[in-house]
C-alpha positions in Angstrom: 0.0 0.0 0.0 1.4 3.4 -1.0 1.0 6.3 1.4 -0.5 9.6 0.2 2.9 11.3 0.9 4.7 8.8 -1.4 2.2 9.3 -4.2 2.4 13.1 -4.0 6.2 13.0 -3.8 6.4 10.8 -6.9 4.0 13.1 -8.7 6.1 16.1 -7.7 9.3 14.5 -8.9 7.7 13.5 -12.2 6.3 17.0 -12.7 9.6 18.5 -11.9 11.4 16.4 -14.5 8.8 17.3 -17.1 9.2 21.0 -16.3 12.8 20.9 -17.5 12.0 18.8 -20.6 9.1 20.9 -21.8 9.8 24.0 -23.9 8.9 27.3 -22.3 5.2 27.1 -23.2 1.9 26.6 -21.6 2.7 22.9 -21.1 5.7 23.7 -19.0 3.6 26.0 -16.9 1.0 23.2 -16.4 3.8 20.9 -15.1 5.1 23.6 -12.8 1.6 24.0 -11.4 1.3 20.2 -10.9 4.6 20.2 -9.0 3.4 23.0 -6.7 0.1 21.3 -6.0 1.8 18.0 -5.2 4.4 19.7 -3.0 1.7 21.5 -1.1 -0.1 18.2 -0.5 3.1 16.6 0.9 3.6 19.6 3.2 0.1 19.5 4.5 -0.1 15.7 5.1 1.3 14.5 8.4 4.0 11.8 8.2 2.7 8.5 9.6 5.9 6.5 9.1 9.7 6.9 8.8 9.4 6.4 5.0 6.9 9.3 4.8 9.4 11.5 6.7 12.2 10.6 4.3 9.9 11.4 1.3 9.2 14.8 2.8 13.0 15.3 3.3 13.7 14.4 -0.3 11.1 16.8 -1.6 12.4 19.5 0.7 16.0 19.1 -0.6 14.7 19.2 -4.1 13.1 22.6 -3.5 15.6 24.1 -1.0 17.7 26.8 -2.8 20.4 27.0 0.0 21.9 23.6 1.0 23.7 25.2 4.0 20.6 25.9 6.1 19.8 24.1 9.3 16.7 22.7 7.7 18.6 21.2 4.8 21.1 19.7 7.2 18.2 18.1 9.2 16.7 16.7 6.0 20.1 15.1 5.0 20.3 13.6 8.5 16.8 12.1 8.1 17.8 10.6 4.8 21.0 9.2 6.3 19.1 7.4 9.1 18.1 3.8 8.6 14.9 4.0 10.7 15.9 1.2 12.9 16.4 3.2 16.1 15.1 1.5 19.3 
């Protein structure tokens, strides 16, 4: 079973890739709007598992312009964790 966060994250990644492949036309704008909508859904949905938290971290790093921020460092730490802490 795929979580809503995983579905929205994959939709955001797909739309982001298509944004760069599409010429600067209305279609590229539509893909950009899809990315923003999927990203907003991921932000608003609470994480229910560690995998959801990692998906949120991946999407955050994709859209974070400054990799030196504390938030970006925390996202990288979350991705580095295995999720097996007891």
